[in-house]
N, C-alpha and C positions, 0 to 999 in steps of 0.2 A: 369391512374390517378383516374378513377372511382373506381377501387379496393382499392386504398389507401384511397380515400374519405370514402368509406364504412367501411373500417377497423377502421379509426379514430372515426367515428360516433358511433361505437359500445361501446366505453368506454370513450371517451373524452367528458365530460359534464361540468366540472368545469374549467374555464379559456377559453380564446378566441384565437384560432389559425386561421390565414388567410394564405392561400397558393395561390400564383400567379403562375400558370403553365407557361411553356415555350411559349404557344400559346396565353397568355394573359388572359385566363379564371381564374376566381377568385372563390375559395372555402373557405367558412367560417365554422368552426367547433367549437362546444362548445358555452359557453356563459360567459360574464364577471363574475368574482368571486373575492371577497375580498381577498387580499393577493397574488393573482396570476397575474403576469404581462402579458398583452396581447403580442402576438408574431405574426409577419408577416414575411413570407419567400417567396423568389422567386426562382423557379427552372429554370435553364437556358437551359435545353434540355429534350427531352422526356424520356431519359434513367433513369433520377434521380428517378422518381416515381416508375418505374419498379424495380430498385435496392433496394429501401427502402422496397417495398412490399416483395421482395425476402429475405432480411435480414435487419430488422429495424435498429439494432445498427450499423452494419457494413456499410450498404448502406447510412444511414444518415451521419455517420462520414466521410466516404470517399468523399461523395459529398461536404461536407463542407470543407474538407482538400483541395480538388481540385478546389474550387471556383465555383462549379456548384450549390451550395445551398447558396444563399445570404440572409442576414437579412436586411429587410427594417424597422423592429421594433423589439427591443429586441436583444438578442445575444444567443450563444449556451447554456449558463447556463440557461437562461430564458426558452428556448425551452425544455431542459431536465427536468427542474423543473415543467413546465406545464404538461408534459406527466406523470411524476412521481407522481404528486399530484392526478392524477386520478387513480393511481394504487398503492396506499399506501399499504405496506405489511400487516399492522395490519387489513386492511379492506377486504383483499382477503379471499375467502373461502379456506379451506384446499384442497390441490390437491388430486385427486383420487390416490388410492394406486398404480396402475400400473404406473402412471406418476412419483411418488416418487421413485419407484424401478428402472424405466428406467433411471431417472436422476442420481441415485447412480451408476448404471453400467457404464453409459457414463463418469461420473466424474472419476471413477476408472481407466478406460482404457485411458482416454484422457491425463492424467498426469503421464505417466510412465517415471520417470526421473532417468535413470541410470546415472552413473558418467559422461560420456562424454556428454550426453544430458544436464545434469544439468549445466555443465560448459558453454556450448553454450548458454543456456537460460539466465544465469546470465550475460554473456558478452553482450547479446542483449540489456539489460536494463541498467546495471550499468557501463559498460565500454564505454559509449558514450561521455565521456568528463566531468571531474570534474567541469569545469567552469560552466556548466549548473546547477548543483546542488548548487554551491556557490551562484547563483542568487536568488534562491527561498527558500532554507532551512534556519534554524536558525543558530546562530553563531557557534554551535557545530556540524552542519550537521547531525542532527537526522532525518533520513528518515523513521519515523514511527509515530504512533499516539501520540500526546502530551496528557498531563493530565491537564485539566483546572479546577483548584480549584475555579476559577471564570470565567465564560464565557467571561468576558471583558478583561481577561489577554492577553498580547501579546504572540507571538509565542516563543520567547526566554524563557520567564517565564514558559510557559506550558511545554516546553521540559525539562527544568531544574527540574520542579516538577515531570515530568514523570520518570526521572532517580531516584529521591528520592523515588518515589512510588514503583518502582521495587526493589531498593536496600533494602528498609525496609522489603520487603517480603523475601529476601534472608537470613536474620538473620546471617550476616557475622561477623567473628571474625578475628583479625589481624593474619597474617601469613598463612591464608588458601589459597588453590589453587583453582582458578576459571577458568572454561571454558566458553568462549563466542562464541556460535555457530551462525555464520552470523554476524560478528563483525562490518560490515560497515566501516566507516572511523575512528573507534577506540574510539569514544566518551564515550560509556558505560564502556569499559574496563579501560580507563584512569580515569574515574569518580570513579569506584569502588576501584582502587588502591589508588587514592588520599585520599579518605575518610576512608578507612579501612586497609591500609597497607597490601593488599593481592597481591599475584602473579597471573597474569592473562595470559591465552593463548587465543588469539582471532583467529578464523579461518574464512576464506572467500574464495570464488571462483572468486572474482573480482580483477583483476590486478590493476585497477585504485584505488580501495579502499585500497588494501594492501599497495601500495606505500605511500599514504597519512598517513595511520595509523602508519606505521613504522617511517615516518618522524616526526610525532607528538610525538611518544614515545622517539625518540632520542633527539628531541628538549627539552623535559621535563626532560631529564636525567634519564629516567626510563626504557630504552630499555632492561636492564637485568632483570627487574621485570614484564614488560608488553610486551609480545612477540606476534607477529602476523605472521601467516603462511598461505600459500595457501594450504588448506586442505579440502577435502570433509569430512563431519561428519562421514562417514563410515570408514574413515582411521585414525581417531584420536586414540591415544593410551595413556595409563596412568590412573591415578586415580585422581579424583577431589572432593573437599569438596562441591563445588557449581557449578551448571551449569545454565547459563542464555542464553536465545535465544529470540531475539526481531526482529520480522518482517522477519524471515527466513522460518518458518514452511509453509507459503503459497506456497513455491517453492518445497516442499518435494514431493507432489503428494500422493494421497490416496493409491496407490499401495505400497507405501514405509512407511506408518505410523508405521507398526509393526517393521520394521527394524530400524526406527528412535528411537522409544522408547526403543527397546531392546538395542541399542547401548548406549543410555543415561543411562539406568539402569546399564550396564556393567561399564561405566566410573565413575559412582557416588559411593563414599564410602558409607558404610552401614548407617552412620548417616548423609548422605548428603542431600542437599536441591536443588531443581531445580525450576526455574521460566520460564514458557513458555508464551510469549506474541505474539499473532497472530491475524490477521484479520480472521473473521469467518462469519457464516451465522446464522440467526435465524431459517431458514427453512431447508428443506431436501437438501442434497448435490447434486450438478449437475456439468456438465462441464462448463468451463468458457465461457463468452460471446465472440463472434467471433472477435470483434474489439480488445479487450484487449489481446486475445490470439495471434492475428496476429501482432499487433504493439507494445504492451506494455510488457506483461509478458507471453511469450510462456511457456506452460507447467505448468501454475499455477493452484491451486485448493484451494478453500476456504472451510474449514470444518465447519460442525455444531458441537455443543458441544458433542453430543452423539458419533460422529466419534472419536473425540479426546479422550474421556474418555474410550471408548471401546478398542481402540488400546493400550492405556497406561495401562489399567487393565491387559492385556495379558502379560505385562512385570513386573507385580507385583509392579507397581508404585502407591502410594497412593495419590489421589488428595486431598491434605490437605486444600486447599483454592481455590475458584473459584470466579472470578469477571468478570462481563460483562460491558464493557464500551460502552454505547449506542450512545452518541452524540459527544464524544470527537474527533473522527476522522473527523466528519463533520466540526467542528470548525477548526481543523488543516488544512484540505484541503481548507477551505475558505482563510486562510492566504497564503497557497502555490499558490492558483490560483491568488489572488491579486498581489502577488510578481511576478509571472510569467508574468502577463499582464503588470505590471509596467516596466518589462525588455524586452518587445516585440522587440524593435529595436535591442537590444543586441543579443537575441536568433535568430532573422532572419539573422543577420550578421554572427553568428556562424554557422548556418545551412541553413535554408531557410524558406519561409513563410509556406510551407506545413508542415514542422516539427513543427513550432510553433503552428499551428492549431491542429495538432495531439495531442500535449502535452496539449493544452487547452481543447480538448474534453476529454482526459484521466482524468484530474483533475476535470472537471465539472461533468462528469458521476459518478466518484467515490464519489464526494460530495453528489450528489443526492442519491446515494445508501445508504449512512449513514444517510441521512435526512429522507427518506421515504421508502427506499427499505429494503432488508433483511440483509444489512451489519452491522457488529458490530465488536468489538475487545474483545477477551477473554484473560484474564490473569489467568493461572492455575499454582498453586504452588504444587509441588510434593515432597514427601519424600519416602525413601525406608523403614524406620522404623517409626512406629507410635509415638514413643517417641522422635523423633529428634527435635521437636519444642515445645515451651510452649503450653499449652492446650487451651489458649484463644488468640484472635487476638490483645489484648492490645499492645503487643510489636511492632506490625506494626505501629500503629497510633503514639505511642510515638517516635519511631525512625524516622518516616517520618517528624514529627514536628521538631525534632532536626536537621535533614538534611536541611530542608527548612529554618530554622532560621539562619543556618550558611552557607548558599549557597554562593559560590564564582563563578564568571564567569570563564569559561574555557578559556585558552589562545587562541587567534585567529588562525585560520588555514591559513597557507601561502601555496599557490599553488606552486608546483615545476615548475621551469622555463622550465624544459625539458619535460613537459607533452605533449604527441603527440596530434596532431589535430584530431578531430573526423573523423571517416571513411566516405568516400563519399557514401557508400552503406548502411549507417545506417538506422534504421527503420524510415519511414515517409519522409526521405529526397528525394528531387527531384531537377532537374535543374530548376532554377528560370525562365528560358525562357519558360518552359511549363506551368507556372502559369499565369492565366489571369492578365493583367496589373492592373485591378481594385482592386485586393487583394494584390498586392505587397507592397503597402504603408499602414502602420497602419491606421486603421479607426479612 
C-alpha cells in the first residue's frame, strides 16, 4: 500500500481521494478542488493495492469488477475523472523520443490482425448478444461517435446528425455504388440508400450484426439494393463510386494500414470518394491499455493522424478534407453510460454483476479519455483524382443542412426471436456465486 500511496502523491494534487485499506488504515491523497468530486474507496484485501501498482488500469478495473474495490463515496466514473483531471493530455510535457519510438513499435506488433484473428476479435465484442446494444444505443443502433450540433441534443438527434455529416462529405449521386466497410447493424447503409437512391454493399465480420442488417433491409423492401455480406475488407471485389467506413479502422491494426488503404484504392473508381471515420489519438501511437485489450477490444489500435495520412499517401490517396472531432465522443459516451446504468438490472439478469461492472468501467474510462486524455475522432475524406470534388467545402455544409432539415426517423429495429443467448464464457462473465453478496444487488 505504501508504494501505491507514493505513486498517487507524485501526480494527484487536484481533487481528494481517500483509500481505506483492508487493515483499516486510511490514506488521503490530494486536496479538494472545484469541479472535481471527492472519492473514497475501500480495498477488501491486501492483494488489491499490489495489483493496482503492477498495472493501474487492469488492476483497478478487475478489483472493481470482482467487488474487491468498493466505493464509499463517488463511483467508478468519479474515480477515473479525478485521476484523469491530474493527467490532462494538454498539460503533459512531450514524451522523450525513445518512448515515442518504443510506443510505435509496440503498437505495430500488438495489433497484427490477420483474417482469422480479426474475425475472433470482432466476435469477442460484437457477438455477445444484440439485446445488450439495444439497451444503451440510439434507435438506429449507431455504435460510433455522434455529432452534436448542440451539446444539449439527445442521443438520437446526435446520431442522425452524424449520418448527415458523413453523407454530405461523400458527395453522393443517385445510382452510384457504395461500399460500407464495417457496416454494423446496417443503419448507415440504409440511410444512404434512402436519401440518395444508391446501391450499397455493407461488409462485416460479426454474425450478430449481419443477421440484423439483413433483416432490416428485407423489412424495408430494399434487400436487392442494400446487401450485407460476411466479408473481410481484404476479400471485397468490384468497383465502387464511394467507400465509407465508420468505427472499423480501430480494428485494422497498424501492421495492416498499408494493406487497408491499398485495397480501398483498388476498389475505388478513378473519380471516387472515400470517407474514413475512426477513433484516434492526439499523441504518438502506442499499444492499447491492458484492460481494453483483455476485456473489450482485443487487437485494437488507435492511430494518430500522421499514421493515417502516411499510410494512405503510399496508396496515392489524396486527403481532400480532414476534421478532428474533439468532444463529440465524450458526449456520446455520457449518454451510453447513463443508459447502461439505467438498465443495470436487465444487464445483470442477462449476464451477471461482474459483466455489468466491466461494461461500466469500459464506458467510463472511454469517456474520460475523450474529456481529458489523448482520445479524439478523425474524419478523413479521400479522393483518387484531385478534381473529383468541388474545390471549396461549401457543398458539404449546404448538403448537411438539407439532410438535417428533412430528417426522418429510421424504422425501429426488431430483434429476431431466434437470437441465441450470450455465451457463458463471454468476456467479463462469471458465476454469480463467486461475486460477494454486497455487490449482487444494484446500489
